[in-house]
Residue, then its C-alpha position, 0 to 999 in steps of 0.5 A: m375240477k369244479d372246485f378249481l374252477r370256482r377258485v379261480a373265479a373267486l380269484i378273478v372277482g376278488s382281484v377286480f374288487l380289490f382294484i376298485f377298492s384300491v382305487i377308491a382308497l387311493f383318493t380317500r387316504p387320510k392327509k399327512f399330519r403337519g402339526s395341526l388338524s388344520k381342516p375340519r371333517v378330514w382324516y389325518r394320518l399321524p405317526v406316533p413314536g412307540v405305536v407298533g403292529s404285530d411285526g414290530k413296525p411303526l403303526p400310524l394313528y388317525a384323527k379328525r377334527g369336528e365341530g364342538e367338544d364331543l369325541v369318539v375314540f375308535f378301536a379298529g378291528g382286524g382278527a386275532a392270534w392266540n397261539a403259535e398256529t394263528a400267529a403264523r397265519p396272518m391275513s394278507v391280500w392273497s388270503m383275502l382273494t383266495g379265502a386261505e386260513a388266516y387270522y389277523f392283519p399284521k400291519i395296516y395296508h394302504i387299502l384299509e386307510g379307505m375305510f372311514t365309511g359309515a359312522l366314521s364318515p367325515k362327509d356324510s351329513k346322514n351320519p349322526f357322528v359327522g360333526w364329532n371329533m374323532f381318534y382312531l386307533p388302528y389294529a395290527t396286533g392280534d391281542f384285542h387291544m389288550g396285549d403287552t408282550e412278545m411271542p416267538y413263532t415259526s411262520l409257515k415258511g419256517q422262519e423264526k419270528i416274533m409277534f408283538f402283542k402290543g395292543a394295550s401299550n399302543s392304546r396308552i401311547g395313542l391316548e396321551r396324543a389324543k389328549q393333546l389333540f382333544p383336551n376338553v370333552k363333554r360327550l365321550f363315545i368309545m366305539g370298536d368293531s370286531a376285535g376292537a369291540f372287545g377291546c373298547a370295552a376293555m380300554t374303557p376305564l383308561v380311555a375315560s381316565f383321560w377325560p374325567e370331565a366328560e359328562s356322558v360316557y358311551v361304550y358301543s361294541d360292533g360284533s363282539q361275540i365268541s365264547a371259549a372256555y380258555w379266554r382267560e388263559v389267553v388274555r392273561d398268559i398269551w397276551k399278558a393283558p393288564a392285571e386289572i382286566c385279567e382278575e375280572l375274567g370268569r372261567e365260563g369263557e364269556l369274554y365280552v360279558d366279563l370286559l363289560r362287568y370289568a369296565d362297569k365296575a372300574m367306572n362305577g356304573r358311569a358308563v352306558f354300554l351298547r352292542s350291536n351283533t348280527a344273529i349268526d355273524d359269519v366271521l365270529t362264528r368261524f373264529q369260535n369254531k376254530m377256538r372251541h373245535d379246531k376247525y375254521g370252517l362252518d357247520d350246522m354245529a358251528i352256527r347252533e353254537f354261535r347262536e346259543g352263545l349270543s343268546r346266553s351272553e344277552r341273558l347274562l347282560e340282561q341280568s347283570g344290572i349294567s346299563y346295557y342296550p343291545f342292537i341284534t339283528a338278522h340284516n343281510k342273512n346269506k340264505k344259502i349258508g345261513t350266516t349273517q354279515h360281520t359288523m355294520i358300523r362302517n358298512s353305509n348299507s347296513f348302517y342306514s338300513e332299517a333293521d328288524a324293529g324299524i330303526s336303523l343302526a345310524e338312528w339307534l347310535g344317534n339316539a344313544a348319543d342324546g340320551k335316548f336308549q333302546s334295546v333292539t333284538c331279534i333273538 
């Protein structure tokens, strides 16, 4: 009975929160693109033929004109699917309200179009990127922006469906459009959160190839730690990522480390890599537990394994010779559960709050954009 009442209470609170967020999103949704980015510091919604979500339906892209020739290319997050079981469990409004087991966004809901906050805010004067041009690659393909294939699966209702893993092809098509909008770039900042944190690293050589004249290339991943032994098989055999990426993946299951090694090698050391991660990321801990032990929930072992994996990946990157700087913090720790929040780049509170070393993520990233790098870590 208590569990039932707890679920009802969570549903009511979630519904109220969703309603408020939907109202806010209604007034902050991007404008329709009508041939040009006529107003600076305004997000526009661009229909681009050939870009699709996991359901095969068209997926829009987004762009914002700033001032000058600095550009942020942002890879969005939104979960992952790595087999038929996870493909059959897409996120929905209902799953978000009830906490039901779900793994990826199958499309871009209107409420997600209002999430241009934190570093993506077009109006906040405190945002160090407020005056930058921005191109935003949304995400609804469940493949860390790396896939280029289709996979049949059966939904929980018994329907035969197709999962469109088209992240890599979406990226190629999208970047061609971005080049048209922003032909000249001096500073290129490639960013991504959650699934996009892996994706931006994997797509770094592709993105940089569109702007070879860029004087500086920075790559920033927000929330990118999942250690699992069979990542190589997922990326190569399930998602069918580009061969040049698959060839660089090791058997240790440290996907983020391998992707940075690949990108650094392809860029001939020209890029600087940055990562932020919370010490016990709640969402990533659950995903890692599912991949390693087929359990989506949290327990002491899952938390311990996440911390061990994060420490191991940091150690490997420190020893790699890659130009790499981390921002690891225990900010906003849930004292009851023991986990920390998932990603910080769009959360205005976390973006501007001082972390363990007395510097905010906003200041840390702003300094990096100016060529001043610092490692901040609590582990």
